[in-house]
PyMOL Python script that loads the backbone (N, CA, C, O; Angstrom):
from pymol import cmd

cmd.read_pdbstr("""\
ATOM      1  N   MET A   1      16.724  -1.675   6.455  1.00  0.00           N
ATOM      2  CA  MET A   1      15.601  -2.605   6.567  1.00  0.00           C
ATOM      3  C   MET A   1      14.340  -1.933   6.010  1.00  0.00           C
ATOM      4  O   MET A   1      14.041  -0.781   6.325  1.00  0.00           O
ATOM      5  N   LYS A   2      13.629  -2.664   5.196  1.00  0.00           N
ATOM      6  CA  LYS A   2      12.420  -2.140   4.574  1.00  0.00           C
ATOM      7  C   LYS A   2      11.283  -2.070   5.598  1.00  0.00           C
ATOM      8  O   LYS A   2      11.075  -3.000   6.377  1.00  0.00           O
ATOM      9  N   LYS A   3      10.558  -0.960   5.581  1.00  0.00           N
ATOM     10  CA  LYS A   3       9.454  -0.778   6.511  1.00  0.00           C
ATOM     11  C   LYS A   3       8.246  -1.594   6.067  1.00  0.00           C
ATOM     12  O   LYS A   3       8.033  -1.825   4.877  1.00  0.00           O
ATOM     13  N   SER A   4       7.467  -2.022   7.043  1.00  0.00           N
ATOM     14  CA  SER A   4       6.253  -2.776   6.744  1.00  0.00           C
ATOM     15  C   SER A   4       5.197  -1.843   6.163  1.00  0.00           C
ATOM     16  O   SER A   4       5.309  -0.620   6.249  1.00  0.00           O
ATOM     17  N   PHE A   5       4.175  -2.443   5.574  1.00  0.00           N
ATOM     18  CA  PHE A   5       3.075  -1.684   5.011  1.00  0.00           C
ATOM     19  C   PHE A   5       2.438  -0.808   6.087  1.00  0.00           C
ATOM     20  O   PHE A   5       2.138   0.362   5.850  1.00  0.00           O
ATOM     21  N   GLU A   6       2.237  -1.384   7.265  1.00  0.00           N
ATOM     22  CA  GLU A   6       1.600  -0.653   8.364  1.00  0.00           C
ATOM     23  C   GLU A   6       2.454   0.531   8.812  1.00  0.00           C
ATOM     24  O   GLU A   6       1.928   1.608   9.093  1.00  0.00           O
ATOM     25  N   GLU A   7       3.769   0.332   8.877  1.00  0.00           N
ATOM     26  CA  GLU A   7       4.663   1.430   9.249  1.00  0.00           C
ATOM     27  C   GLU A   7       4.616   2.547   8.203  1.00  0.00           C
ATOM     28  O   GLU A   7       4.626   3.730   8.543  1.00  0.00           O
ATOM     29  N   GLN A   8       4.564   2.156   6.932  1.00  0.00           N
ATOM     30  CA  GLN A   8       4.488   3.136   5.850  1.00  0.00           C
ATOM     31  C   GLN A   8       3.184   3.941   5.945  1.00  0.00           C
ATOM     32  O   GLN A   8       3.192   5.160   5.778  1.00  0.00           O
ATOM     33  N   ILE A   9       2.076   3.259   6.212  1.00  0.00           N
ATOM     34  CA  ILE A   9       0.776   3.936   6.333  1.00  0.00           C
ATOM     35  C   ILE A   9       0.788   4.907   7.504  1.00  0.00           C
ATOM     36  O   ILE A   9       0.286   6.025   7.387  1.00  0.00           O
ATOM     37  N   ASN A  10       1.360   4.487   8.642  1.00  0.00           N
ATOM     38  CA  ASN A  10       1.457   5.380   9.806  1.00  0.00           C
ATOM     39  C   ASN A  10       2.276   6.620   9.481  1.00  0.00           C
ATOM     40  O   ASN A  10       1.915   7.728   9.876  1.00  0.00           O
ATOM     41  N   GLU A  11       3.370   6.435   8.766  1.00  0.00           N
ATOM     42  CA  GLU A  11       4.215   7.560   8.376  1.00  0.00           C
ATOM     43  C   GLU A  11       3.452   8.500   7.438  1.00  0.00           C
ATOM     44  O   GLU A  11       3.541   9.721   7.563  1.00  0.00           O
ATOM     45  N   LEU A  12       2.709   7.922   6.509  1.00  0.00           N
ATOM     46  CA  LEU A  12       1.908   8.725   5.589  1.00  0.00           C
ATOM     47  C   LEU A  12       0.838   9.513   6.342  1.00  0.00           C
ATOM     48  O   LEU A  12       0.605  10.683   6.039  1.00  0.00           O
ATOM     49  N   GLU A  13       0.188   8.884   7.315  1.00  0.00           N
ATOM     50  CA  GLU A  13      -0.813   9.574   8.125  1.00  0.00           C
ATOM     51  C   GLU A  13      -0.206  10.745   8.894  1.00  0.00           C
ATOM     52  O   GLU A  13      -0.833  11.796   9.024  1.00  0.00           O
ATOM     53  N   ASN A  14       1.017  10.565   9.404  1.00  0.00           N
ATOM     54  CA  ASN A  14       1.693  11.651  10.129  1.00  0.00           C
ATOM     55  C   ASN A  14       1.999  12.820   9.194  1.00  0.00           C
ATOM     56  O   ASN A  14       1.863  13.981   9.581  1.00  0.00           O
ATOM     57  N   ILE A  15       2.410  12.513   7.972  1.00  0.00           N
ATOM     58  CA  ILE A  15       2.684  13.569   6.993  1.00  0.00           C
ATOM     59  C   ILE A  15       1.401  14.331   6.675  1.00  0.00           C
ATOM     60  O   ILE A  15       1.408  15.559   6.589  1.00  0.00           O
ATOM     61  N   ILE A  16       0.313  13.609   6.502  1.00  0.00           N
ATOM     62  CA  ILE A  16      -0.975  14.252   6.209  1.00  0.00           C
ATOM     63  C   ILE A  16      -1.370  15.192   7.340  1.00  0.00           C
ATOM     64  O   ILE A  16      -1.820  16.311   7.092  1.00  0.00           O
ATOM     65  N   LYS A  17      -1.203  14.738   8.592  1.00  0.00           N
ATOM     66  CA  LYS A  17      -1.532  15.589   9.742  1.00  0.00           C
ATOM     67  C   LYS A  17      -0.701  16.861   9.740  1.00  0.00           C
ATOM     68  O   LYS A  17      -1.219  17.951   9.985  1.00  0.00           O
ATOM     69  N   GLU A  18       0.607  16.718   9.459  1.00  0.00           N
ATOM     70  CA  GLU A  18       1.478  17.890   9.429  1.00  0.00           C
ATOM     71  C   GLU A  18       1.035  18.876   8.353  1.00  0.00           C
ATOM     72  O   GLU A  18       1.014  20.086   8.580  1.00  0.00           O
ATOM     73  N   LEU A  19       0.683  18.354   7.186  1.00  0.00           N
ATOM     74  CA  LEU A  19       0.251  19.225   6.092  1.00  0.00           C
ATOM     75  C   LEU A  19      -1.076  19.904   6.426  1.00  0.00           C
ATOM     76  O   LEU A  19      -1.270  21.079   6.111  1.00  0.00           O
ATOM     77  N   GLU A  20      -1.987  19.169   7.061  1.00  0.00           N
ATOM     78  CA  GLU A  20      -3.298  19.730   7.397  1.00  0.00           C
ATOM     79  C   GLU A  20      -3.204  20.810   8.476  1.00  0.00           C
ATOM     80  O   GLU A  20      -4.019  21.732   8.502  1.00  0.00           O
ATOM     81  N   GLU A  21      -2.212  20.697   9.367  1.00  0.00           N
ATOM     82  CA  GLU A  21      -2.056  21.687  10.431  1.00  0.00           C
ATOM     83  C   GLU A  21      -1.696  23.058   9.872  1.00  0.00           C
ATOM     84  O   GLU A  21      -2.004  24.078  10.489  1.00  0.00           O
ATOM     85  N   GLY A  22      -1.046  23.094   8.708  1.00  0.00           N
ATOM     86  CA  GLY A  22      -0.708  24.356   8.072  1.00  0.00           C
ATOM     87  C   GLY A  22       0.403  25.133   8.744  1.00  0.00           C
ATOM     88  O   GLY A  22       0.527  26.337   8.520  1.00  0.00           O
ATOM     89  N   LYS A  23       1.213  24.485   9.557  1.00  0.00           N
ATOM     90  CA  LYS A  23       2.295  25.183  10.277  1.00  0.00           C
ATOM     91  C   LYS A  23       3.621  25.158   9.511  1.00  0.00           C
ATOM     92  O   LYS A  23       4.590  25.790   9.933  1.00  0.00           O
ATOM     93  N   LEU A  24       3.671  24.441   8.400  1.00  0.00           N
ATOM     94  CA  LEU A  24       4.895  24.331   7.632  1.00  0.00           C
ATOM     95  C   LEU A  24       4.981  25.457   6.615  1.00  0.00           C
ATOM     96  O   LEU A  24       3.964  25.930   6.109  1.00  0.00           O
ATOM     97  N   ASN A  25       6.209  25.883   6.320  1.00  0.00           N
ATOM     98  CA  ASN A  25       6.352  26.875   5.258  1.00  0.00           C
ATOM     99  C   ASN A  25       6.224  26.159   3.907  1.00  0.00           C
ATOM    100  O   ASN A  25       6.092  24.936   3.860  1.00  0.00           O
ATOM    101  N   LEU A  26       6.263  26.916   2.822  1.00  0.00           N
ATOM    102  CA  LEU A  26       6.029  26.349   1.498  1.00  0.00           C
ATOM    103  C   LEU A  26       7.040  25.267   1.149  1.00  0.00           C
ATOM    104  O   LEU A  26       6.658  24.202   0.665  1.00  0.00           O
ATOM    105  N   ASP A  27       8.323  25.520   1.386  1.00  0.00           N
ATOM    106  CA  ASP A  27       9.356  24.533   1.070  1.00  0.00           C
ATOM    107  C   ASP A  27       9.166  23.238   1.860  1.00  0.00           C
ATOM    108  O   ASP A  27       9.302  22.141   1.317  1.00  0.00           O
ATOM    109  N   GLU A  28       8.851  23.380   3.150  1.00  0.00           N
ATOM    110  CA  GLU A  28       8.621  22.201   3.993  1.00  0.00           C
ATOM    111  C   GLU A  28       7.381  21.438   3.516  1.00  0.00           C
ATOM    112  O   GLU A  28       7.374  20.207   3.495  1.00  0.00           O
ATOM    113  N   SER A  29       6.350  22.164   3.139  1.00  0.00           N
ATOM    114  CA  SER A  29       5.119  21.533   2.667  1.00  0.00           C
ATOM    115  C   SER A  29       5.362  20.746   1.393  1.00  0.00           C
ATOM    116  O   SER A  29       4.886  19.620   1.247  1.00  0.00           O
ATOM    117  N   VAL A  30       6.111  21.350   0.464  1.00  0.00           N
ATOM    118  CA  VAL A  30       6.417  20.664  -0.799  1.00  0.00           C
ATOM    119  C   VAL A  30       7.252  19.416  -0.521  1.00  0.00           C
ATOM    120  O   VAL A  30       7.009  18.363  -1.110  1.00  0.00           O
ATOM    121  N   SER A  31       8.221  19.530   0.361  1.00  0.00           N
ATOM    122  CA  SER A  31       9.070  18.387   0.714  1.00  0.00           C
ATOM    123  C   SER A  31       8.246  17.261   1.333  1.00  0.00           C
ATOM    124  O   SER A  31       8.420  16.095   0.981  1.00  0.00           O
ATOM    125  N   LYS A  32       7.346  17.612   2.259  1.00  0.00           N
ATOM    126  CA  LYS A  32       6.484  16.608   2.901  1.00  0.00           C
ATOM    127  C   LYS A  32       5.549  15.969   1.877  1.00  0.00           C
ATOM    128  O   LYS A  32       5.307  14.762   1.916  1.00  0.00           O
ATOM    129  N   PHE A  33       5.026  16.784   0.963  1.00  0.00           N
ATOM    130  CA  PHE A  33       4.135  16.266  -0.075  1.00  0.00           C
ATOM    131  C   PHE A  33       4.877  15.259  -0.947  1.00  0.00           C
ATOM    132  O   PHE A  33       4.348  14.187  -1.245  1.00  0.00           O
ATOM    133  N   GLU A  34       6.110  15.598  -1.363  1.00  0.00           N
ATOM    134  CA  GLU A  34       6.919  14.681  -2.174  1.00  0.00           C
ATOM    135  C   GLU A  34       7.190  13.385  -1.425  1.00  0.00           C
ATOM    136  O   GLU A  34       7.108  12.299  -1.998  1.00  0.00           O
ATOM    137  N   GLU A  35       7.512  13.506  -0.141  1.00  0.00           N
ATOM    138  CA  GLU A  35       7.765  12.316   0.686  1.00  0.00           C
ATOM    139  C   GLU A  35       6.500  11.457   0.777  1.00  0.00           C
ATOM    140  O   GLU A  35       6.563  10.231   0.678  1.00  0.00           O
ATOM    141  N   GLY A  36       5.357  12.110   0.965  1.00  0.00           N
ATOM    142  CA  GLY A  36       4.089  11.388   1.039  1.00  0.00           C
ATOM    143  C   GLY A  36       3.763  10.664  -0.259  1.00  0.00           C
ATOM    144  O   GLY A  36       3.272   9.536  -0.233  1.00  0.00           O
ATOM    145  N   MET A  37       4.032  11.299  -1.389  1.00  0.00           N
ATOM    146  CA  MET A  37       3.777  10.664  -2.684  1.00  0.00           C
ATOM    147  C   MET A  37       4.671   9.445  -2.875  1.00  0.00           C
ATOM    148  O   MET A  37       4.228   8.429  -3.411  1.00  0.00           O
ATOM    149  N   LYS A  38       5.921   9.537  -2.444  1.00  0.00           N
ATOM    150  CA  LYS A  38       6.845   8.401  -2.544  1.00  0.00           C
ATOM    151  C   LYS A  38       6.336   7.232  -1.699  1.00  0.00           C
ATOM    152  O   LYS A  38       6.322   6.088  -2.153  1.00  0.00           O
ATOM    153  N   ILE A  39       5.923   7.530  -0.477  1.00  0.00           N
ATOM    154  CA  ILE A  39       5.400   6.481   0.414  1.00  0.00           C
ATOM    155  C   ILE A  39       4.139   5.878  -0.181  1.00  0.00           C
ATOM    156  O   ILE A  39       3.958   4.661  -0.139  1.00  0.00           O
ATOM    157  N   SER A  40       3.265   6.710  -0.734  1.00  0.00           N
ATOM    158  CA  SER A  40       2.032   6.225  -1.345  1.00  0.00           C
ATOM    159  C   SER A  40       2.321   5.252  -2.484  1.00  0.00           C
ATOM    160  O   SER A  40       1.670   4.213  -2.601  1.00  0.00           O
ATOM    161  N   LYS A  41       3.291   5.588  -3.315  1.00  0.00           N
ATOM    162  CA  LYS A  41       3.671   4.703  -4.431  1.00  0.00           C
ATOM    163  C   LYS A  41       4.225   3.380  -3.909  1.00  0.00           C
ATOM    164  O   LYS A  41       3.926   2.317  -4.453  1.00  0.00           O
ATOM    165  N   GLU A  42       5.035   3.451  -2.850  1.00  0.00           N
ATOM    166  CA  GLU A  42       5.594   2.235  -2.254  1.00  0.00           C
ATOM    167  C   GLU A  42       4.483   1.345  -1.696  1.00  0.00           C
ATOM    168  O   GLU A  42       4.521   0.124  -1.854  1.00  0.00           O
ATOM    169  N   CYS A  43       3.497   1.959  -1.045  1.00  0.00           N
ATOM    170  CA  CYS A  43       2.366   1.197  -0.488  1.00  0.00           C
ATOM    171  C   CYS A  43       1.555   0.543  -1.609  1.00  0.00           C
ATOM    172  O   CYS A  43       1.156  -0.616  -1.498  1.00  0.00           O
ATOM    173  N   ASN A  44       1.316   1.287  -2.678  1.00  0.00           N
ATOM    174  CA  ASN A  44       0.587   0.712  -3.812  1.00  0.00           C
ATOM    175  C   ASN A  44       1.326  -0.472  -4.400  1.00  0.00           C
ATOM    176  O   ASN A  44       0.707  -1.476  -4.752  1.00  0.00           O
ATOM    177  N   LYS A  45       2.653  -0.368  -4.513  1.00  0.00           N
ATOM    178  CA  LYS A  45       3.448  -1.488  -5.033  1.00  0.00           C
ATOM    179  C   LYS A  45       3.348  -2.690  -4.103  1.00  0.00           C
ATOM    180  O   LYS A  45       3.220  -3.826  -4.561  1.00  0.00           O
ATOM    181  N   MET A  46       3.405  -2.439  -2.793  1.00  0.00           N
ATOM    182  CA  MET A  46       3.298  -3.531  -1.826  1.00  0.00           C
ATOM    183  C   MET A  46       1.947  -4.239  -1.963  1.00  0.00           C
ATOM    184  O   MET A  46       1.875  -5.467  -1.901  1.00  0.00           O
ATOM    185  N   LEU A  47       0.882  -3.460  -2.149  1.00  0.00           N
ATOM    186  CA  LEU A  47      -0.446  -4.051  -2.316  1.00  0.00           C
ATOM    187  C   LEU A  47      -0.537  -4.856  -3.614  1.00  0.00           C
ATOM    188  O   LEU A  47      -1.109  -5.946  -3.634  1.00  0.00           O
ATOM    189  N   GLU A  48       0.025  -4.318  -4.691  1.00  0.00           N
ATOM    190  CA  GLU A  48       0.022  -5.032  -5.968  1.00  0.00           C
ATOM    191  C   GLU A  48       0.792  -6.341  -5.858  1.00  0.00           C
ATOM    192  O   GLU A  48       0.347  -7.371  -6.364  1.00  0.00           O
ATOM    193  N   ASP A  49       1.949  -6.302  -5.197  1.00  0.00           N
ATOM    194  CA  ASP A  49       2.749  -7.514  -5.016  1.00  0.00           C
ATOM    195  C   ASP A  49       1.998  -8.546  -4.192  1.00  0.00           C
ATOM    196  O   ASP A  49       2.038  -9.736  -4.502  1.00  0.00           O
ATOM    197  N   ALA A  50       1.313  -8.100  -3.143  1.00  0.00           N
ATOM    198  CA  ALA A  50       0.551  -9.019  -2.300  1.00  0.00           C
ATOM    199  C   ALA A  50      -0.591  -9.641  -3.096  1.00  0.00           C
ATOM    200  O   ALA A  50      -0.868 -10.833  -2.962  1.00  0.00           O
ATOM    201  N   GLU A  51      -1.252  -8.838  -3.921  1.00  0.00           N
ATOM    202  CA  GLU A  51      -2.363  -9.340  -4.726  1.00  0.00           C
ATOM    203  C   GLU A  51      -1.891 -10.420  -5.695  1.00  0.00           C
ATOM    204  O   GLU A  51      -2.599 -11.397  -5.937  1.00  0.00           O
ATOM    205  N   LYS A  52      -0.696 -10.240  -6.244  1.00  0.00           N
ATOM    206  CA  LYS A  52      -0.145 -11.222  -7.177  1.00  0.00           C
ATOM    207  C   LYS A  52       0.136 -12.549  -6.483  1.00  0.00           C
ATOM    208  O   LYS A  52       0.062 -13.607  -7.107  1.00  0.00           O
ATOM    209  N   LYS A  53       0.460 -12.494  -5.190  1.00  0.00           N
ATOM    210  CA  LYS A  53       0.806 -13.701  -4.445  1.00  0.00           C
ATOM    211  C   LYS A  53      -0.423 -14.490  -3.970  1.00  0.00           C
ATOM    212  O   LYS A  53      -0.343 -15.685  -3.683  1.00  0.00           O
ATOM    213  N   ILE A  54      -1.555 -13.791  -3.897  1.00  0.00           N
ATOM    214  CA  ILE A  54      -2.757 -14.442  -3.381  1.00  0.00           C
ATOM    215  C   ILE A  54      -3.316 -15.416  -4.420  1.00  0.00           C
ATOM    216  O   ILE A  54      -3.482 -15.063  -5.588  1.00  0.00           O
ATOM    217  N   THR A  55      -3.588 -16.574  -4.007  1.00  0.00           N
ATOM    218  CA  THR A  55      -4.205 -17.553  -4.904  1.00  0.00           C
ATOM    219  C   THR A  55      -5.416 -18.182  -4.230  1.00  0.00           C
ATOM    220  O   THR A  55      -5.535 -18.212  -3.006  1.00  0.00           O
ATOM    221  N   ILE A  56      -6.286 -18.670  -5.053  1.00  0.00           N
ATOM    222  CA  ILE A  56      -7.465 -19.375  -4.553  1.00  0.00           C
ATOM    223  C   ILE A  56      -7.292 -20.850  -4.875  1.00  0.00           C
ATOM    224  O   ILE A  56      -7.036 -21.220  -6.021  1.00  0.00           O
ATOM    225  N   LEU A  57      -7.432 -21.670  -3.876  1.00  0.00           N
ATOM    226  CA  LEU A  57      -7.339 -23.108  -4.094  1.00  0.00           C
ATOM    227  C   LEU A  57      -8.748 -23.681  -4.178  1.00  0.00           C
ATOM    228  O   LEU A  57      -9.558 -23.523  -3.264  1.00  0.00           O
ATOM    229  N   LEU A  58      -9.013 -24.333  -5.264  1.00  0.00           N
ATOM    230  CA  LEU A  58     -10.315 -24.937  -5.473  1.00  0.00           C
ATOM    231  C   LEU A  58     -10.166 -26.456  -5.508  1.00  0.00           C
ATOM    232  O   LEU A  58      -9.205 -26.987  -6.065  1.00  0.00           O
ATOM    233  N   ASN A  59     -11.097 -27.118  -4.929  1.00  0.00           N
ATOM    234  CA  ASN A  59     -11.081 -28.575  -4.944  1.00  0.00           C
ATOM    235  C   ASN A  59     -12.077 -29.051  -5.994  1.00  0.00           C
ATOM    236  O   ASN A  59     -13.289 -28.946  -5.804  1.00  0.00           O
ATOM    237  N   GLN A  60     -11.560 -29.574  -7.104  1.00  0.00           N
ATOM    238  CA  GLN A  60     -12.411 -30.055  -8.177  1.00  0.00           C
ATOM    239  C   GLN A  60     -12.120 -31.535  -8.415  1.00  0.00           C
ATOM    240  O   GLN A  60     -11.014 -31.906  -8.808  1.00  0.00           O
ATOM    241  N   ASP A  61     -13.104 -32.358  -8.177  1.00  0.00           N
ATOM    242  CA  ASP A  61     -12.978 -33.802  -8.379  1.00  0.00           C
ATOM    243  C   ASP A  61     -11.767 -34.370  -7.645  1.00  0.00           C
ATOM    244  O   ASP A  61     -11.054 -35.219  -8.182  1.00  0.00           O
ATOM    245  N   GLY A  62     -11.536 -33.906  -6.427  1.00  0.00           N
ATOM    246  CA  GLY A  62     -10.444 -34.446  -5.622  1.00  0.00           C
ATOM    247  C   GLY A  62      -9.090 -33.858  -5.957  1.00  0.00           C
ATOM    248  O   GLY A  62      -8.116 -34.113  -5.248  1.00  0.00           O
ATOM    249  N   ASP A  63      -9.007 -33.075  -7.024  1.00  0.00           N
ATOM    250  CA  ASP A  63      -7.741 -32.433  -7.393  1.00  0.00           C
ATOM    251  C   ASP A  63      -7.768 -30.987  -6.914  1.00  0.00           C
ATOM    252  O   ASP A  63      -8.806 -30.326  -6.942  1.00  0.00           O
ATOM    253  N   THR A  64      -6.640 -30.522  -6.488  1.00  0.00           N
ATOM    254  CA  THR A  64      -6.539 -29.139  -6.074  1.00  0.00           C
ATOM    255  C   THR A  64      -6.078 -28.318  -7.273  1.00  0.00           C
ATOM    256  O   THR A  64      -5.079 -28.638  -7.918  1.00  0.00           O
ATOM    257  N   LYS A  65      -6.807 -27.279  -7.550  1.00  0.00           N
ATOM    258  CA  LYS A  65      -6.493 -26.409  -8.680  1.00  0.00           C
ATOM    259  C   LYS A  65      -6.156 -25.027  -8.144  1.00  0.00           C
ATOM    260  O   LYS A  65      -6.879 -24.483  -7.309  1.00  0.00           O
ATOM    261  N   GLU A  66      -5.063 -24.465  -8.625  1.00  0.00           N
ATOM    262  CA  GLU A  66      -4.643 -23.135  -8.182  1.00  0.00           C
ATOM    263  C   GLU A  66      -4.990 -22.133  -9.269  1.00  0.00           C
ATOM    264  O   GLU A  66      -4.672 -22.329 -10.442  1.00  0.00           O
ATOM    265  N   GLU A  67      -5.655 -21.044  -8.855  1.00  0.00           N
ATOM    266  CA  GLU A  67      -6.018 -19.990  -9.791  1.00  0.00           C
ATOM    267  C   GLU A  67      -5.539 -18.660  -9.242  1.00  0.00           C
ATOM    268  O   GLU A  67      -5.385 -18.496  -8.031  1.00  0.00           O
ATOM    269  N   ASN A  68      -5.307 -17.725 -10.126  1.00  0.00           N
ATOM    270  CA  ASN A  68      -4.931 -16.384  -9.700  1.00  0.00           C
ATOM    271  C   ASN A  68      -6.114 -15.716  -9.026  1.00  0.00           C
ATOM    272  O   ASN A  68      -7.264 -15.926  -9.413  1.00  0.00           O
ATOM    273  N   PHE A  69      -5.830 -14.921  -8.029  1.00  0.00           N
ATOM    274  CA  PHE A  69      -6.860 -14.186  -7.313  1.00  0.00           C
ATOM    275  C   PHE A  69      -7.372 -13.039  -8.170  1.00  0.00           C
ATOM    276  O   PHE A  69      -6.588 -12.327  -8.799  1.00  0.00           O
ATOM    277  N   SER A  70      -8.655 -12.865  -8.193  1.00  0.00           N
ATOM    278  CA  SER A  70      -9.253 -11.715  -8.863  1.00  0.00           C
ATOM    279  C   SER A  70     -10.186 -11.048  -7.877  1.00  0.00           C
ATOM    280  O   SER A  70     -11.097 -11.695  -7.361  1.00  0.00           O
ATOM    281  N   PRO A  71      -9.980  -9.747  -7.597  1.00  0.00           N
ATOM    282  CA  PRO A  71     -10.816  -9.078  -6.608  1.00  0.00           C
ATOM    283  C   PRO A  71     -12.274  -8.961  -7.037  1.00  0.00           C
ATOM    284  O   PRO A  71     -13.127  -8.613  -6.220  1.00  0.00           O
ATOM    285  N   ASN A  72     -12.576  -9.241  -8.294  1.00  0.00           N
ATOM    286  CA  ASN A  72     -13.944  -9.154  -8.779  1.00  0.00           C
ATOM    287  C   ASN A  72     -14.726 -10.453  -8.598  1.00  0.00           C
ATOM    288  O   ASN A  72     -15.942 -10.481  -8.786  1.00  0.00           O
ATOM    289  N   ASP A  73     -14.017 -11.541  -8.229  1.00  0.00           N
ATOM    290  CA  ASP A  73     -14.705 -12.825  -8.005  1.00  0.00           C
ATOM    291  C   ASP A  73     -15.431 -12.791  -6.681  1.00  0.00           C
ATOM    292  O   ASP A  73     -14.887 -12.324  -5.680  1.00  0.00           O
ATOM    293  N   ASN A  74     -16.663 -13.284  -6.669  1.00  0.00           N
ATOM    294  CA  ASN A  74     -17.430 -13.350  -5.413  1.00  0.00           C
ATOM    295  C   ASN A  74     -17.845 -14.752  -5.141  1.00  0.00           C
ATOM    296  O   ASN A  74     -18.500 -15.019  -4.133  1.00  0.00           O
TER     297      ASN A  74
END
""", "prot")
cmd.dss("prot")
cmd.show_as("cartoon", "prot")
cmd.util.cbc("prot")
cmd.orient("prot")
């Protein structure tokens, strides 16, 4: 079962804490870093996929128009 975005972020935060504590040896640190990078990439993909799904519905002259979401629109 695929983990949720929130679960992935929590796991990434735990890895960061472990790395910051400095109690891991070099091999363990490298392994945790690689795991963290993988999770980070997965989270970025999840965010990109969510952004693609978001649409803005505008009501123009009684018709509903669907447009792609752009984070730069205000």
